[in-house]
SERO-4910 file (N, C-alpha, C, O; in steps of 0.05 Angstrom, whole numbers):
BEGIN
 pado doro    nc1    nc2    nc3   cac1   cac2   cac3    cc1    cc2    cc3    oc1    oc2    oc3
  Met    A    -67   -431    488    -90   -408    478    -81   -401    443    -59   -399    432
  Ala    A   -108   -400    431   -112   -400    409   -108   -369    396   -108   -351    413
  Glu    A   -106   -364    376    -94   -343    363   -121   -335    357   -138   -350    347
  Pro    A   -127   -302    367   -148   -287    355   -147   -288    324   -127   -291    310
  Leu    A   -174   -286    315   -174   -285    292   -171   -260    276   -170   -241    292
  Leu    A   -168   -251    250   -174   -236    238   -202   -224    222   -206   -239    203
  Ser    A   -216   -209    223   -234   -210    205   -223   -180    191   -209   -161    200
  Ile    A   -237   -185    163   -228   -162    141   -254   -166    126   -263   -186    114
  Arg    A   -265   -141    131   -290   -124    118   -291   -120     90   -309   -126     75
  Ser    A   -270   -106     85   -267   -100     56   -259   -118     42   -239   -131     46
  Ala    A   -277   -118     20   -281   -146      6   -255   -131    -15   -260   -137    -38
  Gln    A   -243   -122    -14   -220   -108    -36   -193   -123    -23   -180   -141    -33
  Ala    A   -187   -106     10   -176   -120     24   -167   -146     26   -143   -153     27
  Tyr    A   -187   -161     27   -190   -183     43   -179   -206     10   -166   -227      7
  Lys    A   -191   -191     -6   -174   -203    -34   -144   -199    -38   -128   -215    -48
  Leu    A   -139   -177    -31   -115   -175    -35    -93   -176    -13    -69   -177    -20
  Ala    A   -104   -175     18    -93   -188     37    -86   -228     30    -65   -239     36
  His    A   -109   -242     16   -102   -271     13    -82   -272    -14    -65   -290    -17
  Arg    A    -85   -254    -29    -66   -261    -50    -38   -255    -42    -17   -267    -45
  Leu    A    -43   -239    -33    -13   -232    -20     -3   -254    -11     14   -265    -25
  Ala    A    -11   -267     13     -2   -291     29     -4   -317     16     11   -335     23
  Arg    A    -24   -323     -5    -13   -342    -19     19   -338    -42     39   -351    -48
  Arg    A      4   -310    -48     49   -303    -63     70   -314    -50     90   -326    -57
  Asp    A     60   -304    -25     87   -305     -1     90   -327     14    111   -331     25
  Gly    A     70   -345     17     76   -366     27     65   -360     55     68   -378     71
  Arg    A     52   -333     65     46   -330     95     18   -333     91      5   -338     70
  Ser    A      8   -324    121    -17   -324    133    -27   -294    118    -11   -277    111
  Ser    A    -60   -293    114    -65   -265    103    -63   -255    137    -38   -252    138
  Ala    A    -68   -250    154    -63   -243    185    -35   -231    184    -34   -207    184
  Asp    A    -12   -246    183     13   -239    182     17   -223    154     37   -209    157
  Ile    A      4   -218    127     12   -197    114    -11   -173    123    -11   -149    119
  Val    A    -27   -185    135    -41   -143    147    -25   -134    171    -20   -111    177
  Gly    A    -16   -156    183     -5   -143    206     22   -131    217     30   -120    238
  Arg    A     37   -141    179     64   -130    172     58   -104    160     72    -84    163
  Ala    A     32   -107    143     28    -72    138     19    -52    148     21    -29    139
  Leu    A      6    -58    171     -8    -49    190     22    -31    206     23     -8    214
  Gly    A     44    -52    205     62    -45    219     81    -23    209     93     -6    222
  Ala    A     81    -30    177     98    -12    157     79     22    169     89     43    175
  Tyr    A     49     14    168     37     43    155     42     62    183     42     87    183
  Arg    A     47     46    206     54     63    234     79     67    238     86     82    256
  Glu    A     97     56    222    133     72    221    123     92    202    126    116    206
  Ala    A    109     82    177    107    109    161     98    142    166    108    162    156
  Arg    A     71    139    189     63    154    203     73    166    225     63    185    237
  Leu    A     99    149    231    113    161    251    142    185    236    147    207    246
  Glu    A    153    178    219    166    181    193    156    208    184    132    207    176
  Ser    A    172    241    183    163    261    176    165    263    141    183    248    131
  Pro    A    155    272    129    140    273     97    170    278     87    179    258     77
  Val    A    191    302     86    207    295     74    232    269     81    246    259     63
  Ala    A    234    262    102    244    233    109    228    208     87    241    194     72
  Phe    A    198    206     88    185    193     73    194    198     37    192    181     19
  Tyr    A    203    219     35    198    220      1    231    220     -4    239    218    -28
  Val    A    250    221     18    280    213     16    283    184     12    305    176      4
  Arg    A    266    167     16    274    142     28    269    131      6    287    115      4
  Pro    A    252    129    -17    254    110    -40    278    117    -61    278    105    -82
  Thr    A    295    134    -56    311    147    -69    331    132    -55    343    112    -65
  Asn    A    334    141    -33    358    120    -18    357     97    -20    379     86    -19
  Glu    A    331     81    -23    334     43    -18    338     32    -44    352     13    -48
  Ser    A    319     49    -68    328     45    -99    362     53   -113    373     37   -129
  Gly    A    373     77   -105    391     91   -110    382    104   -138    398    112   -155
  Ala    A    360    104   -141    350    113   -168    335    139   -157    319    141   -139
  Asp    A    346    160   -175    329    189   -168    299    185   -175    292    174   -196
  Leu    A    278    195   -154    250    187   -178    241    210   -166    246    217   -143
  Glu    A    224    224   -187    207    244   -187    180    245   -194    168    247   -216
  Leu    A    173    244   -167    142    242   -161    130    263   -169    107    259   -165
  Asp    A    132    283   -178    104    299   -192    111    288   -217     91    290   -230
  Ala    A    128    277   -229    123    271   -259    111    242   -255     90    236   -267
  Ala    A    122    226   -239    106    203   -237     80    200   -231     67    179   -236
  Ile    A     71    219   -222     43    226   -210     30    234   -243     17    219   -257
  Cys    A     37    258   -248     24    267   -271     26    244   -297     15    242   -318
  Glu    A     42    231   -285     37    221   -318     26    184   -315     27    168   -333
  Asn    A     16    178   -288    -10    160   -289    -33    170   -279    -48    155   -267
  Gln    A    -39    200   -282    -65    212   -276    -85    210   -304    -74    215   -325
  Lys    A   -107    203   -303   -130    200   -320   -140    226   -319   -144    238   -298
  Ile    A   -144    235   -341   -167    252   -336   -199    244   -337   -203    227   -354
  Asn    A   -222    252   -321   -241    245   -317   -262    265   -334   -269    287   -325
  Phe    A   -269    257   -351   -279    276   -369   -321    281   -358   -338    297   -365
  Gly    A   -321    258   -340   -346    268   -327   -367    237   -350   -360    218   -365
  Ser    A   -389    245   -344   -412    223   -360   -422    251   -385   -420    276   -384
  Asp    A   -431    232   -406   -435    242   -422   -470    243   -416   -481    221   -419
  Leu    A   -485    265   -410   -515    258   -413   -535    273   -436   -558    283   -433
  Gln    A   -522    272   -452   -536    278   -480   -553    254   -482   -568    250   -501
***
């Protein structure tokens, strides 16, 4: 029996899945399947556990508020004059 085909309609998601698949030597369907599995597991996790996990996995203390503020870009809008 043939494997079901995966259809990715978002151009951005398609490019990202195929780029990761080439880099990791996997199929794009495997990449998407793993990502969806991780997403499902993350949704089952409490927010507190989610924010504690990166610190436990990396061994480094991560200040999320500082990281977010550091990478924010101010959008001043369009100059219509």
